[in-house]
N, C-alpha and C positions, 0 to 999 in steps of 0.2 A: 143433498144435505145429509149430514151424518145423523144417525139416530141418537136419541137422548142417552142411551146406554153408553155410547162412545164418550160421552162427556161426564159420566159418573166417576167419582173419585172416592177412594176409601183411604182414610187415615187411621191412626191407632184407635181412636174412639168414635169416629164419625163416618157416616156415609153422606157424601155430597151428591145430590141429584138435581138436575136442572129444575129451577122453579117453574111451576105451572099454575094456571088459573085456579085449580081446585085447592091449592095450598092456602087460599084465603080462609078456608074453614078452620084449619088448625092454627093459623097465625094472626087472625083478625084481632084477638084480644091484645096481642103485643103491639100490632100496628096502630090500634086505636087508643092505646094507653098514652095520653098526652104527657103525663109526668115522666114516664119511662123513656118516651121518644123525644124528650125536650131538646136534645142536641141535634135533632134532624126534623123530620116532618111526620105527622100522624094523620090518620084518616078519621073522618067524622062518623062514618057508618059502614055497615057490612058491604053495601054496594060499592063504596069507594075502595074498600080493601080488595074486592073482586076485580075492579078495574086496574088497581095497582099490580096485582099478581098476574093478571092477563097481560099487562104491559111487559112484565119480566119474562113471561113465556114468549111473547113476540120478539123480545130483544134477542133471544137465542137464535131465532130464525133469521133476523136481520144481520146480526154481527158474527154468529158462529161462536159466541161466548156470552156469558151473562152471570146471573146470580144463581146460586144453588140453594136448595132447602137443606138444612143441616139436620140429620137424623142420627140419633144415638145408636151405635152399632149393637149394643147389648140389650137395650130396652125398647128400641124402635120409637122412642119419643121424638117428636119434632121440637128442636131446640131454638130454631130461628132461621135466618137466611143471610146470605152474603156471597160475595164473589167479585167479579170484574164487570163493570158496566160502562157504557158510553152515556153520558148525560146528553139527552136529545136536545136540550136547550143550550148546552155549551159543549158541542162536540170537539172544539179546539183543545180542550183539556186532555183529551185522549182517554185511554182506559183508566178507570177509577176503581180502586179497591173500596168496597163497602161491606159492612157487617152489622147485623142486628140480632140480638139474642133475647129470649124471654128472660124476665128478671130473675127467675129461679136458677138460671144457668150462667149468669154473669160471674166474673171473678174466678172461674174454674179452669181457665186456659182454653176453652172451646173456640173463642174468637181468634186467638193466636193460632191454634191448630188449623182452622179453616183458612185464615188469612195467609199463613205460610204455604199451605197447599195451593191456594189460588195464585199466589205470587210465583211460585216455582212453575206451575202449569202455564201461567202467562208468558214467562220468559222462555221456558224450555219447549213447550208444545206450540204455543202461538207465535213465538219468535218476536215478542214485543220488545221495543227498545226503551220503553219507559212505562211505569205505572205510577199514577198519582193517587193522592188521598187527601181528604179534608177533615179537619177536626176543629171544633170550637176550642178556644183557649182554655175555657173552664172544664173541658172534658179531659181531665188528666188521664183516666184509664186509656182512652183512645190515643192520646199523645204518646204515652209510654209504650203501648202496643206497636205503634208505627215505628218508633225509634228502635225497639227490640227487633223488628223485622228488617232493619237496615234502611228505613226511609229517612230522608233528610228534610228538615223544615226549610222551605225556600223563602216564603214570605207570608204576610198577612194579606188576605183578599178582603178589602173593606166591604165590597158589595155583597159578599157572602157571609161576612162576620165570622170567618174561619181562617185558620192557618192552612196553607197549601204545602203539602209534602210530596216528594217524589223519590222514586227508587229506580236506579238503573240496574241492568243485569249484573 
């Protein structure tokens, strides 16, 4: 298995490092903020956040790709996490682009910067033939971000109450 450093990516403003269990310390406040995480899922307590980030770390070992922790290159602040994951409950969807930022970092292009790097990495390094994403219909910022990245809305998935997007290389 490759080392975590082999999966580290640097963009103009970000360092993307494979998510690990210890990231729960710096990102629990985001993950447990029910209002901010209203378009996805939140955790009830710190133990649940630890389990979540442990699962992200294990994902890298199982699949050879996963979510990164987003670190600001100049300030070393942890901004959020995101990347490419396989939904263990719905593996048929294939690799899925996900992104979550702390409220103070939204609307500043960081999600786009990470998502663009993840998409390029997925196609060019992993050789993926498709990347999917989901966004609730009332999550306009995510819908716009996906379209800007070249994703195409395919359909509404009623069981998830989300629009399904996909992008080909």
